[in-house]
N, C-alpha and C positions, 0 to 999 in steps of 0.2 A: 504494500500500500504506500503510495507516495502522497505526502501532504506538504504543501508549500505554505510557509508562514510569511506574512508580510511583517518584517521586523524593522524598527527604526534604526537609522544609522547614528550611533552615539559619537559625540565628539571624542577625540583621542585623549583629551585630558580629563574625561569624566570617569569617576570610579566605576569599577566593574561591579554590577549587582551580584550579591551572594547567590541568589537563586540561579543565576546564569552559570556561575562557576561550578555549581553542583551538578549541572547537566552534562551527560555524556556528549550530547550533540551540540554543544555550545558554539556560538558563532565567533569567528576570529577576525581580526583586522590584519592578518599577515599578508605579506606580498607574495606574489608568485610570478613566474616567468611569463613574458608575453608570448613566448614560443608555444606555451600550452593553452593560449587563449584565456589566461587568467586576468582578473581585474587589476586595476591599479592598486598601489600599496594601501591607499586609504579607502578602498572599496571593500565590500564584504566578499569573502570567499568561503566556501564550505569546508570545514575540517572537523573530523570527529575528535575534538579536543577542547582544551580550555581556552583561555583568552590570551591573545598576544597582540601587542600594539604595533610592532614593526619587526622586520627581519632580524634585528639585533637583540631583541628582547628574549634572552634565553631563560630568564627567571620565570616568566609567565608560562612559557612553553614547558618548563620543567614539571608543571602540575599535571599535564596530560597531553603529551606531545606525540601525536601520530601524524598521518600525512594530510596534506591539504587535498580535499576532495574536489578539486576542480576537474571537470570532465575533460579528459585529455583529447586533443585533436590528433595526437600522434599514435594513440592506440596502445601504448605500453603501460598506461596508468588507469585502468578501468576501476569501476566501483568495487571496493573491497568486500570480501565475503564477511558476513556477520554484521553488516551495518544495520542499526535499528531501523526498521521500516518507517516507524512513525517519527523518526528524527531526521529522515533524509530530506535535504533541501536542495533543489536544483535552481540556481538563481536565474537560469534562462527562462524558467516558467513562472517566475514570481508574478508577472503581469499578464500571463496567458491563461487560457482556459485549462482547468485541471483535467488530467488524463484519467482514463478508466483505472480503477483500483486493481492492483494485482494481488493475488493470494499471498498470504504471509507464509514464508518457508518454515519448515520444521526446525531448521537450524536457528533461525532468528528467534522463534518462540522458545526453543530450548534454553537459549541464553538468558531469557528472562525468568526462567523457572529455577527454583531451588533444586538442589541435588535430589532430594527425596521426591519432589513432584515430577522431576524428569524421569526417574525410575518408573513411576506409575503411569506416565503418559507416553513413554517411548513407543509402545506398541500401537498406540493410536495414530502417531505420526507415520509409522511405517505401514499403516493400513492393515494391521493384523488384529482381528477381533480377539477379545480377551478369552472367548470360549473356544478358540481354535487351538487344539493341543499340538497340531503340527507346527504352528508358529513358535510355541514354547520350545518344542524339541529342536527346531532349527536354531533358535537363539541360544539355547543351552549348549548345542553342539559347537557353535562358533565360539561362544564364551569359554567353553571347556578347552578348545584348542589354543585360544589365546592365553589362558592361564597356564597351560602346559609349556607354551613358549616362554612365558615369564619366569618359569622355573629355571630356564637356561639363559637368562638375560645377560649373564656374565660371559657367555660364549662368544668368541670373536667371529664365529660364522653365523651369528644371529641374523636372520633374514627380516629386515625391517619392512620390506615390501609385503611379504606375506602377513606379517603381524598387522600392518595397516589395513589389509583387506579383511582379516579376521575381526578387527575391531571397528569395521565400517568407517574407516577414515579417521578414527580417533586414537591413533597410535601415540601421539605426543601426550595426550591427557592420561591415557591408561599407563603408559610406560613411566612417566614422571611420578604419577601418584603412587605407583607400585614401589619405585625406588625410595620415595620419601618414607613410605611405610616400612620398607626393608631396613633402612637405617634408623628407624624410630624417631625421625625428625618431627613427626606430628606431635608426639608426646613430649619430646625434649623441649621444643619451642612453643608448646601449648597452642598449636595451630588449630583454628576452627576448620573442621573437615568440609563444611559447606562453602566457606570462603575459599579454602584451598582449591576445591573442585571448580568453583566459579572462576578463580584466577587462572587455572590451567586451561579451562575452556576458552577464556578470553585470549590467552596467549595463542592457542591453536588457531582461533578464528582470525587473529590479526596477522597470521602468515597468509600470503596471497596464493591461493590454490592454483591460479592460472600460471604461476611461475613453474617452468619445467623442473628447475633445480632448487632454488631458494624458496622452499615451502615448508609446511609443517612436518612432512616426512623426513626431510633433511635435518630439521631440528631434532626430531626423535632419534635419528641415526647418530647424530653428534652426541646426544644425551646418553645413548647406550654405549658409545665408545668412551665417553668420559667416565662412565661407571666402571668400565673395564680398567681404565687407568687408575681410578681411585682404589681399585682392589689390589693393585700392585703392592708388594710387601713394603717398600720404602714409604709409600704414601699411606697405606692402611695403618701402619704402626705409629704415624706421627700426626696425621691430620686431625683437627678438632671437629666437633659437630658443626660448628659455624663454617669451617672450611668446606665440609661436605655439602651443607646447605647452599652456600654460595656457588660451589662448583656445579651443582645440578641446575640451579637457577640460571647461571650464566650460559650453560650449554643449551638449555631450553629456549632462551631468549636472545641468543647471540646474533641472530639474523632477523629479528622481529620487524615485520612490515617492510621487508626488502622489496624494492620496486622492480627488481629483475634487470636492472642496468647497473653499470659500475660507476665509481666515483668520477673518472674523467668525463663520462657522458653527462653527469649532473653539472659538472663545472662548465663544460663547453656549451651547454644549453641554458646557462644562467638559472638553474633551478634554485628555488628559494632555500632549500636545505644547504646547498653549497655556500650561499651568502651567509646563512645563519651560523654555520660552523667554520666560516672563513677558509674554505677549501681544504680543511685538515680533518682527516678521519671522518668524513662527512657521514657515510653510512653507519659506521660503528657508533658515532655519537647519537645518531638517530635511533639505532637499536637500543642503546642504553637508556636514553630518555623515554623511549616508548615503554620499556620494561618498568622503569620507575613509575611511570604514569599508571600502569596496570596494577602495580603493587599498592599504590596509594588509593586507587579507585576501589580495589577489592577489599581494602582494609585488612589485608592478610597479616600485616605486622603492626597493626594499630595498638596492640596491647603492649608493645615494647616501648621503652623510653625514646624520646625524640633523638637523643644522642646516639643510641644504639641503631635506630632506623637510619639515620643519616650516614652513620659509619658503614652499615651494610650496603646502602645504596652507592656509596663512594667505592667500596671494594668491588661491588658488582660491576661498576663502570670500568675499573682498572682491568678486570678480566675480559670484558667485552671489547674494550679498546685494543687489547693485545691481539685480536684477530685481524687487525688491519694488515693486509698482505703487503702493503707498501712499506711497512716497517719490519718486514720479516728478517732482514739482515741485521738490524739492530738487536733484536731479541736473540737471534741465533749466535751472534758474536759474543753477547753477554753470557749466554748459556755455555758456549764453548770455553770461555775464559774461566768461569766457575769450575767447570769440569777439569780443566787443565791444572788449576790451582788446588782442586780438591777441597774448596772452602765452603761448600754448601752444607749448611747446618739446619735441618728441618725442625729443630726446636725453636728456631728463630722465626717469628711471625712474618717478617719481610721475605725471607727465603721460601717459606711455605707458599706465600702468595705468588712469588715468581714461578715456582714449580706448577702451581695451578694454572698460571698463564700459559706456560709451555704445554701443559697437558691439554688445555682447551685448544691451543693452536694445532696440536697433533690431531685431536678429535675432529677439528673443523676440516682438515684436508686429508683425512685417513682413507678416503675411498680407494686410492691406488694400492693400499695395503690390505684391502679386503680380498676374499676369494674372487676369482675371475668372474663368476656368475653375477655377483653383486657389483663388483668394481666396473664391469662393462656397462651395466645399466646406468650407474651414476655418471660415467664418462659421457655417455650419449645424451643424458639429460642436461648436463652442464654445457655441453657443446651446442645443444639446441638453443639454450638460453643465450649463449654468446652470439650465435648466428642471428637470432631474433633481433638483438640490439643492432647488429651490423645492417640488417635489412631496414631498420628504422633510420639509421644514419644515412644510408644510401637513398632512401625514399625522400628525405628532406635535405639532400645535398650537403650533408655534413661529412667531414673527414671520417672515413670508415676505420674503426680501430682494427689494426692488423689481426689481432687474435679473434675478432668477430666477423671476419670476411669469409663467407662460405665459398667464394669464388677462388680463393687462393689457399684455403686451409682445409684440413680434414680432421676427423676425430683422432685418428692415430697420431698425426703430427703434433696436435695440441697436447695430447696426453704424454707423449714421449718427452716433449720439452718440459712440461709441468713436472713430470717425475724426476727428470734429471736435475733441474735447476731449483726446484722448490721443495718437493716432497723428500727426496732422498737425503739431502744435506740435513734436514730437520730430524728425520728419523734415525739417521746415523748417530747424531748426538743424543737423542732420547735413549737409544740402545746402550750408549755408553753410561748414561745415568741409571737406567733400569735394565740391566742385562738379565732378562728373565725369558721364560718360554714364550710369553706373549710377544716380546720384542723380536725374538727369533722368527716367530710365525709371521709377523708383519713384514719383516725384511725378506723372508722367503716369498711371500705373496707379491711383494713389490717387484722382486726380480722376475718372477714368472709372468706377471702382468706386463712388465716392460718388454719381455721377450715376445709375449703374445701380440702386443701392438706393433712391434718391429716386424714380425712375420706378416701381420695383416697389411702393413704399409708396403712391404716388399711385393706381396701378391697384388695389391692394388696398382702399384707402379708397373708391374709386369703386364697386367691385363690392360692398363692404359696404353702401354707401348705397343702391345699387339693390336689394339683397336686402331691406333694411329697408323700403324703399318698397313692394316687392312683398308683404311681409308685412302692412303696414298697409292697403293698398288693399283686399284681400278683406274685412278686418275692417270697413272703412268701408261697403262695399257691403252686408254682412250687417246692419249696424246700420240703414242706410237702408231696407232691405227690411222690417225689423221695425217701423220707425217709421211708414212710409207707410200700411200697412194699418190700423194703429191710428188714424191721423188720419182716414182715410176712414170708418172705422167710427164714429168720434165724430161726424162731420158728418152 
């Protein structure tokens, strides 16, 4: 259902009403790029967030900073999944006739329900009558399989794609909730289970499902990998409960509301996020502030003191900001220096935080270290997302990012370069730090996957050369057939 509200334009120096700040769909005065058809800085633009007066005002955006919901003319920033239907405002229709109402989706209604009400209403939304025993059997069967998988959640061969299907697309919610329960974090931090469930549902919905790679399944995969690293002896023996909580939260939210394009794209298109964060770790800052917004909105940590909450939010930011791939060499060189000197002391809080940063970095790019069946799927998905960005750049006469050019690149070439220059150097150092069976397994998979992509590239190049030869051979025959008669005629 789309409802358009005629709202007054407030002066920029007027205090923000409290009732507006409390709404999820509050209206902001943030600026957005003219490339996306956005309004001028002092005009209204739709954003699922709190109030901001200009692109430099990070404090206001800190309250609830998600994306500006300006309808994109470029097609890469559509309406996000999970938007409240009754809060949706399309400014192009403020002065036009209202359109016919659309039915409210089950996902949108689920978000408004408490955990208990959702359990009782789920079959209604799936169209399964309560008196249908077959529906219960099927539900129980899939739930049972998902529970069996969770018993092996610490296995490096964990198939997140299968788990996502078994949980009906709720892999991130179910996995993270299970891990919180496994570590006893709910009891230790006295977390309200309904608030926790609502918080996890909001996280999952704020990942854009239309992204081939940067979506909720990727977040679930990273969270599962992070759990595997947290189970490593050196970490399991020294990490505190707070460290575990932050590690899982950072893994689940590290790419929150990712737009499906990279930082250089946002910078060269003058996107408002690039201006807001001054072209520095733009996406990572956005993920962090979005995560903080959800934490505050859900009141998950409202029972803690203000000092403790702010401290946790700050440490969460330091973990998420570490995933900035442009700073890879900085973190890697510091990690290598620590290992060379042998001065890492995990009883030191700062050193534990640094190791959590490195663990999250490894979890974020661990796909090439997974078994081939899983690694290949992730490689194809991330390449599809790259190529989609390149198509947008070409369509709008922008300089095409070399990595995103489908006309000059292939999945194999991209993966071979990524493994050689990004993944392998990081995991070599991680193996030095944690020389365990898991590290040996990851390095073994990395070697096999690199070999697989090299063989695939060789076959592709061989088939391409044969195809080109077959195309030139008929052309040569045609030219000879035309030349010979002319020569005989001349003689």
